[in-house]
C-alpha positions as CSV (number, residue, x, y, z in Angstrom):
1,X,51.0,31.1,-39.4
2,X,47.3,30.7,-39.4
3,X,45.1,32.1,-42.3
4,X,41.6,33.3,-42.7
5,X,39.7,35.5,-45.1
6,X,36.7,37.8,-45.5
7,X,35.0,35.1,-47.4
8,X,32.2,36.9,-49.2
9,X,34.9,37.8,-51.7
10,X,34.9,34.1,-52.7
11,X,31.2,34.0,-53.0
12,X,28.1,35.4,-51.4
13,X,26.6,32.1,-50.3
14,X,28.0,30.4,-47.2
15,X,28.4,27.1,-49.0
16,X,30.9,28.7,-51.5
17,X,32.7,30.5,-48.7
18,X,33.2,27.2,-46.8
19,X,34.3,25.4,-50.0
20,X,37.0,28.0,-50.8
21,X,38.4,27.7,-47.3
22,X,38.4,24.0,-47.3
23,X,40.1,24.0,-50.7
24,X,42.8,26.1,-49.2
25,X,43.1,23.9,-46.1
26,X,42.1,26.7,-43.8
27,X,40.1,26.3,-40.6
28,X,39.5,29.9,-39.8
29,X,37.1,32.4,-41.3
30,X,36.3,36.1,-40.8
31,X,32.6,36.5,-42.0
32,X,31.2,39.7,-43.3
33,X,28.2,39.2,-45.6
34,X,26.3,35.9,-45.8
35,X,23.9,36.0,-48.6
36,X,22.6,39.6,-48.8
37,X,23.1,40.5,-45.2
38,X,26.0,41.3,-42.8
39,X,26.4,38.6,-40.2
40,X,25.3,41.1,-37.6
41,X,22.1,41.7,-39.5
42,X,21.1,38.0,-39.9
43,X,18.0,36.9,-37.9
44,X,18.7,34.7,-34.9
45,X,17.5,31.7,-36.9
46,X,19.8,32.6,-39.8
47,X,22.8,33.1,-37.6
48,X,22.1,29.8,-35.8
49,X,22.0,28.0,-39.2
50,X,25.2,29.7,-40.4
51,X,27.1,29.0,-37.2
52,X,26.0,25.3,-37.2
53,X,27.1,24.9,-40.8
54,X,30.5,26.5,-40.1
55,X,31.0,24.3,-37.1
56,X,30.1,21.2,-39.1
57,X,32.6,22.3,-41.8
58,X,35.4,22.8,-39.2
59,X,35.5,26.5,-39.7
60,X,36.2,28.6,-36.6
61,X,35.0,32.3,-36.7
62,X,37.9,34.6,-35.6
63,X,35.9,37.8,-35.6
64,X,33.1,39.7,-37.3
65,X,33.8,42.1,-40.2
66,X,30.9,44.3,-39.1
67,X,29.5,47.6,-40.3
68,X,30.3,49.6,-37.1
69,X,31.2,53.2,-37.9
70,X,32.0,52.2,-41.5
71,X,32.2,54.0,-44.8
72,X,28.4,54.1,-45.0
73,X,27.9,55.7,-41.6
74,X,29.0,59.3,-41.4
75,X,29.6,61.1,-38.2
76,X,26.2,62.8,-38.3
77,X,24.4,59.5,-38.7
78,X,22.2,57.9,-36.0
79,X,24.6,56.5,-33.4
80,X,22.0,54.1,-32.0
81,X,22.4,52.0,-35.2
82,X,25.9,51.2,-34.1
83,X,25.0,50.6,-30.5
84,X,22.2,48.2,-31.6
85,X,24.5,46.4,-34.1
86,X,27.1,45.8,-31.4
87,X,24.4,44.7,-28.9
88,X,23.3,42.0,-31.4
89,X,26.8,41.0,-32.2
90,X,28.2,40.5,-28.8
91,X,26.3,37.3,-27.8
92,X,26.9,35.9,-31.3
93,X,30.6,36.5,-31.0
94,X,30.6,34.8,-27.6
95,X,28.7,31.8,-29.0
96,X,31.1,31.5,-31.9
97,X,34.1,31.6,-29.5
98,X,35.4,34.6,-31.5
99,X,37.5,37.5,-30.2
100,X,36.9,40.7,-32.0
101,X,34.6,42.8,-34.2
102,X,36.0,45.0,-36.9
103,X,35.0,48.7,-37.1
104,X,36.0,52.0,-38.7
105,X,35.7,55.5,-37.3
106,X,32.9,57.5,-39.0
107,X,33.6,59.4,-42.2
108,X,33.1,63.1,-42.0
109,X,29.8,64.5,-43.3
110,X,29.9,65.5,-47.0
111,X,28.0,68.8,-46.6
112,X,29.4,71.3,-44.2
113,X,32.0,68.9,-42.8
114,X,33.1,69.2,-39.2
115,X,36.5,70.6,-38.3
116,X,39.0,67.9,-37.5
117,X,38.6,68.7,-33.8
118,X,34.9,68.6,-33.8
119,X,34.9,65.4,-35.9
120,X,37.4,63.8,-33.5
121,X,35.6,64.8,-30.4
122,X,32.4,63.1,-31.6
123,X,34.2,60.0,-32.8
124,X,35.9,59.6,-29.4
125,X,32.6,60.2,-27.6
126,X,31.0,57.4,-29.6
127,X,33.9,55.0,-29.2
128,X,34.0,55.4,-25.5
129,X,30.4,54.2,-25.4
130,X,31.1,51.3,-27.9
131,X,34.3,50.3,-26.2
132,X,32.6,50.1,-22.8
133,X,29.9,48.0,-24.4
134,X,32.4,45.7,-26.0
135,X,34.5,45.4,-22.8
136,X,31.4,44.5,-20.8
137,X,30.7,41.8,-23.3
138,X,34.2,40.4,-23.4
139,X,34.7,41.5,-27.0
140,X,37.5,43.6,-28.6
141,X,36.8,46.4,-31.1
142,X,39.5,46.4,-33.8
143,X,39.8,49.6,-35.7
144,X,40.8,49.4,-39.4
145,X,42.9,51.9,-41.2
146,X,40.1,52.4,-43.8
147,X,37.4,55.1,-43.4
148,X,37.0,57.6,-40.7
149,X,38.7,60.1,-38.4
150,X,41.1,57.6,-36.9
151,X,42.1,56.3,-40.2
152,X,43.5,59.5,-41.8
153,X,47.1,58.8,-40.6
154,X,49.0,57.1,-37.8
155,X,48.8,60.2,-35.6
156,X,44.9,60.1,-35.7
157,X,44.9,56.3,-35.2
158,X,47.1,56.7,-32.1
159,X,44.9,59.6,-30.8
160,X,41.9,57.4,-31.1
161,X,43.5,54.6,-29.1
162,X,44.9,57.0,-26.5
163,X,41.8,59.2,-26.0
164,X,39.3,56.3,-25.8
165,X,41.7,54.6,-23.4
166,X,40.1,51.2,-23.3
167,X,41.5,47.6,-23.3
168,X,38.6,46.8,-25.6
169,X,39.9,48.9,-28.5
170,X,42.8,47.7,-30.7
171,X,43.9,47.9,-34.3
172,X,43.4,45.7,-37.4
173,X,45.9,46.8,-39.9
174,X,45.2,46.4,-43.7
175,X,48.4,46.3,-45.7
176,X,46.7,47.6,-48.8
177,X,44.4,50.4,-47.7
178,X,46.7,53.4,-47.9
179,X,47.3,55.2,-51.2
180,X,48.5,58.7,-50.3
181,X,50.8,58.0,-47.3
182,X,53.5,55.4,-46.7
183,X,51.9,52.2,-45.5
184,X,55.0,50.8,-43.9
185,X,55.6,53.9,-41.9
186,X,51.9,53.9,-40.8
187,X,52.1,50.3,-39.7
188,X,55.3,50.7,-37.7
189,X,53.9,53.7,-35.9
190,X,50.9,51.7,-34.7
191,X,52.4,48.2,-34.5
192,X,52.1,47.9,-30.7
193,X,48.3,48.1,-30.9
194,X,47.9,45.8,-33.9
195,X,46.2,42.5,-33.0
196,X,44.9,41.5,-36.4
197,X,46.0,41.9,-40.0
198,X,44.1,42.1,-43.3
199,X,46.3,41.3,-46.3
200,X,45.8,43.3,-49.5
201,X,48.2,44.7,-52.1
202,X,48.1,47.0,-55.1
203,X,50.2,48.3,-58.0
204,X,50.3,51.8,-59.4
205,X,50.9,52.1,-63.2
206,X,52.8,54.9,-65.0
207,X,49.6,57.0,-65.3
208,X,49.1,56.7,-61.5
209,X,46.2,54.3,-61.7
210,X,46.0,51.8,-58.8
211,X,45.0,48.2,-59.4
212,X,44.8,45.5,-56.7
213,X,47.1,42.6,-57.2
214,X,48.3,39.4,-55.5
215,X,50.1,39.7,-52.2
216,X,53.7,40.7,-52.3
217,X,53.6,41.6,-56.0
218,X,52.6,45.3,-55.6
219,X,53.7,48.7,-54.3
220,X,51.8,48.9,-51.0
221,X,54.6,47.6,-48.8
222,X,52.6,44.5,-48.0
223,X,55.6,42.2,-48.2
224,X,57.7,44.4,-46.0
225,X,55.0,44.5,-43.4
226,X,54.6,40.7,-43.4
227,X,58.4,40.4,-42.9
228,X,58.1,42.9,-40.0
229,X,55.3,40.8,-38.5
230,X,57.4,37.7,-38.6
231,X,60.4,39.4,-37.1
232,X,58.4,40.9,-34.3
233,X,56.7,37.7,-33.3
234,X,53.2,38.4,-34.5
235,X,51.0,35.5,-33.3
236,X,47.7,36.5,-34.8
237,X,46.0,35.4,-38.0
238,X,46.5,36.8,-41.5
239,X,43.1,37.4,-43.1
240,X,42.8,38.0,-46.9
241,X,40.6,40.7,-48.4
242,X,41.7,40.7,-52.0
243,X,39.4,43.4,-53.5
244,X,40.5,42.0,-56.9
245,X,36.9,41.0,-58.0
246,X,34.5,41.7,-55.2
247,X,34.6,45.1,-53.5
248,X,31.7,45.6,-51.1
249,X,32.1,49.4,-50.6
250,X,32.0,49.9,-54.4
251,X,28.9,47.8,-54.8
252,X,30.9,45.0,-56.6
253,X,29.8,41.6,-55.4
254,X,31.2,38.1,-56.1
255,X,28.0,37.3,-57.8
256,X,28.9,39.5,-60.8
257,X,31.4,36.9,-61.9
258,X,31.1,34.0,-59.4
259,X,33.7,31.7,-61.1
260,X,36.4,34.4,-61.3
261,X,35.6,35.6,-57.8
262,X,36.1,32.1,-56.4
263,X,39.2,31.1,-58.3
264,X,40.8,34.5,-57.6
265,X,40.1,34.2,-53.9
266,X,41.6,30.7,-53.7
267,X,44.6,31.7,-55.8
268,X,45.1,34.7,-53.5
269,X,45.2,32.5,-50.5
270,X,47.7,30.1,-52.1
271,X,50.0,32.9,-53.1
272,X,49.9,34.4,-49.6
273,X,50.9,31.0,-48.1
274,X,53.7,30.7,-50.7
275,X,54.9,34.2,-49.9
276,X,54.9,33.5,-46.2
277,X,56.8,30.3,-46.7
278,X,59.5,32.3,-48.6
279,X,59.6,34.8,-45.7
280,X,59.9,32.3,-42.9
281,X,62.4,29.9,-44.5
């Protein structure tokens, strides 16, 4: 099994991200933020520098953890922002030899939210445009079970895939994103469309409070999903996104406690490899 990670959880600067992966013995990375900017928002010169440093360090980019349709881009936002981001990303993904770009599916607007049908229709309309754009560029959109219309439950995820009806739209499944519905059931319902996996886990205490934890030690069903992946011949990469120190969507960066962020990230990777060894023995 090959491993990667959304490395800004180890540290915001690229040097720290590379060091963490080299300490783990990993040769793959899934970049999101480098410094204060998403990889899709870097200038051309900044991207060239980052790609060169990653290549020199023996780190292969597997895909971009982008901002497309994410938690900060509600359904009534400016769609051109996503079109432009994907347009910038495609030649960079091609140059990096990567395969995919992570996306979500537009949260509903907070004031006067759309009905489920109206919300879904607009999501599908937008994704048909993005999927064609991705397909033309030889890139795959991978939709995460995180924020947006298609992330509410497996039925919505499957509707998104079926209605957009594009070979350029698949699923990245995060093992620790669900809180209110059964994660394992969700995973099994969409398994045939899963081409990439983010590993996360959490525990719920007696008061119902959820806290992220190391993989396989929680209540999310992460271990069961990993077993299922092995048994069904998953040949993709497992990419860690611990959320134990740095949580981008909550405004918590690795810079708030750099040493703890780094050591937690590396320990998370080690524990995942140990867990997978126990599963595959």
